[in-house]
C-alpha positions as CSV (number, residue, x, y, z in Angstrom):
1,X,45.3,8.9,-131.1
2,X,42.1,8.6,-128.1
3,X,41.1,12.4,-127.7
4,X,41.5,13.4,-131.3
5,X,38.0,10.3,-131.6
6,X,35.9,11.3,-128.3
7,X,35.9,15.1,-129.2
8,X,33.7,16.8,-132.2
9,X,37.4,19.1,-132.7
10,X,39.4,16.0,-133.0
11,X,37.3,13.4,-135.0
12,X,37.1,16.8,-138.0
13,X,40.1,17.4,-138.0
14,X,40.9,13.5,-138.6
15,X,38.1,13.3,-141.3
16,X,39.7,16.9,-142.8
17,X,42.7,15.2,-143.5
18,X,41.7,11.3,-144.7
19,X,39.4,13.6,-146.8
20,X,42.5,15.5,-148.1
21,X,44.6,12.6,-148.8
22,X,41.4,11.0,-150.9
23,X,41.3,14.4,-153.4
24,X,45.0,14.0,-153.7
25,X,44.5,10.0,-154.4
26,X,41.6,11.1,-157.3
27,X,42.8,13.6,-158.7
28,X,46.2,11.5,-159.5
29,X,44.0,8.4,-160.2
30,X,42.3,10.2,-162.7
31,X,45.0,12.6,-164.5
32,X,45.3,8.7,-165.9
33,X,41.7,8.0,-166.6
34,X,40.6,11.5,-168.0
35,X,43.3,12.6,-170.0
36,X,42.3,15.9,-168.4
37,X,46.1,17.2,-169.7
38,X,44.3,17.2,-172.7
39,X,40.9,18.0,-171.8
40,X,40.2,18.5,-168.8
41,X,37.3,16.5,-168.3
42,X,37.7,15.0,-165.7
43,X,34.2,12.8,-166.2
44,X,36.4,11.5,-170.0
45,X,36.5,8.1,-169.0
46,X,32.7,7.6,-167.6
47,X,32.0,9.6,-170.7
48,X,33.5,7.4,-173.2
49,X,33.2,3.8,-171.1
50,X,29.3,4.2,-170.9
51,X,28.9,5.3,-174.6
52,X,31.2,1.9,-175.5
53,X,28.4,-0.2,-173.1
54,X,26.0,1.4,-174.0
55,X,24.5,2.8,-170.2
56,X,24.7,5.9,-168.7
57,X,27.7,6.9,-166.6
58,X,26.1,6.7,-163.1
59,X,25.5,3.1,-164.3
60,X,29.4,2.6,-164.9
61,X,30.0,5.0,-161.8
62,X,28.0,1.8,-159.7
63,X,29.6,-0.8,-161.6
64,X,33.1,0.2,-160.9
65,X,31.7,1.2,-157.2
66,X,30.7,-2.3,-156.2
67,X,34.3,-3.8,-156.3
68,X,35.0,-1.6,-153.8
69,X,31.7,-2.4,-151.9
70,X,32.1,-5.9,-152.4
71,X,35.9,-5.9,-150.5
72,X,34.5,-3.8,-147.5
73,X,32.2,-6.6,-146.9
74,X,34.5,-8.4,-147.6
75,X,36.4,-6.3,-144.8
76,X,33.2,-5.8,-142.6
77,X,32.9,-10.3,-142.0
78,X,36.2,-11.7,-142.3
79,X,38.2,-9.0,-140.1
80,X,40.5,-8.6,-143.6
81,X,40.7,-8.1,-147.7
82,X,42.9,-8.6,-150.5
83,X,44.0,-4.3,-150.8
84,X,44.2,-2.3,-147.5
85,X,40.6,-1.2,-145.9
86,X,41.6,3.0,-146.1
87,X,41.9,2.1,-150.2
88,X,38.5,0.6,-149.9
89,X,37.8,3.1,-148.2
90,X,39.1,6.1,-150.7
91,X,38.1,4.6,-153.8
92,X,34.5,4.4,-152.1
93,X,34.0,8.5,-151.6
94,X,36.0,8.5,-154.3
95,X,33.5,6.9,-156.2
96,X,30.4,9.2,-154.5
97,X,32.4,12.4,-155.6
98,X,32.3,11.7,-158.9
99,X,29.0,10.3,-159.1
100,X,27.7,13.5,-157.5
101,X,29.2,15.2,-160.6
102,X,27.4,12.8,-162.9
103,X,24.6,13.5,-161.3
104,X,25.2,17.7,-161.3
105,X,25.8,16.8,-165.2
106,X,22.3,15.2,-165.8
107,X,20.6,17.3,-164.4
108,X,19.8,14.7,-161.4
109,X,19.6,17.8,-159.1
110,X,21.6,21.4,-159.0
111,X,24.6,22.2,-157.0
112,X,21.8,24.9,-155.3
113,X,19.5,22.5,-154.4
114,X,22.4,20.7,-152.2
115,X,23.4,23.7,-150.9
116,X,19.9,24.6,-149.3
117,X,19.7,21.6,-148.2
118,X,20.5,22.3,-144.7
119,X,17.6,21.4,-142.3
120,X,17.7,18.7,-139.4
121,X,16.9,16.4,-140.9
122,X,19.3,16.7,-143.6
């Protein structure tokens, strides 16, 4: 693993591999949550649960993600946690991606704004 972590190309390859694993997990888990076979709405679970609790989809996602953030904090502080650390990271990444979609849907920003943000401080 040594060289992979010391070169940008090696590190990016490892990141891409992990990201692909995250996306695979998101697709698998979302199929159960969102009933994508029938509706194809990847945010259906957020839509339904947020309405049920009288909060926004983004607030709901923040609550869901908070569990994983607290688990990660435990891992950082104690060096261990009740779940495997890479699973916690996957869940945190996947919630961030879902929050991105929620923000797009709610008009917090647009894809064009995001893709145009390539300046030095981006």
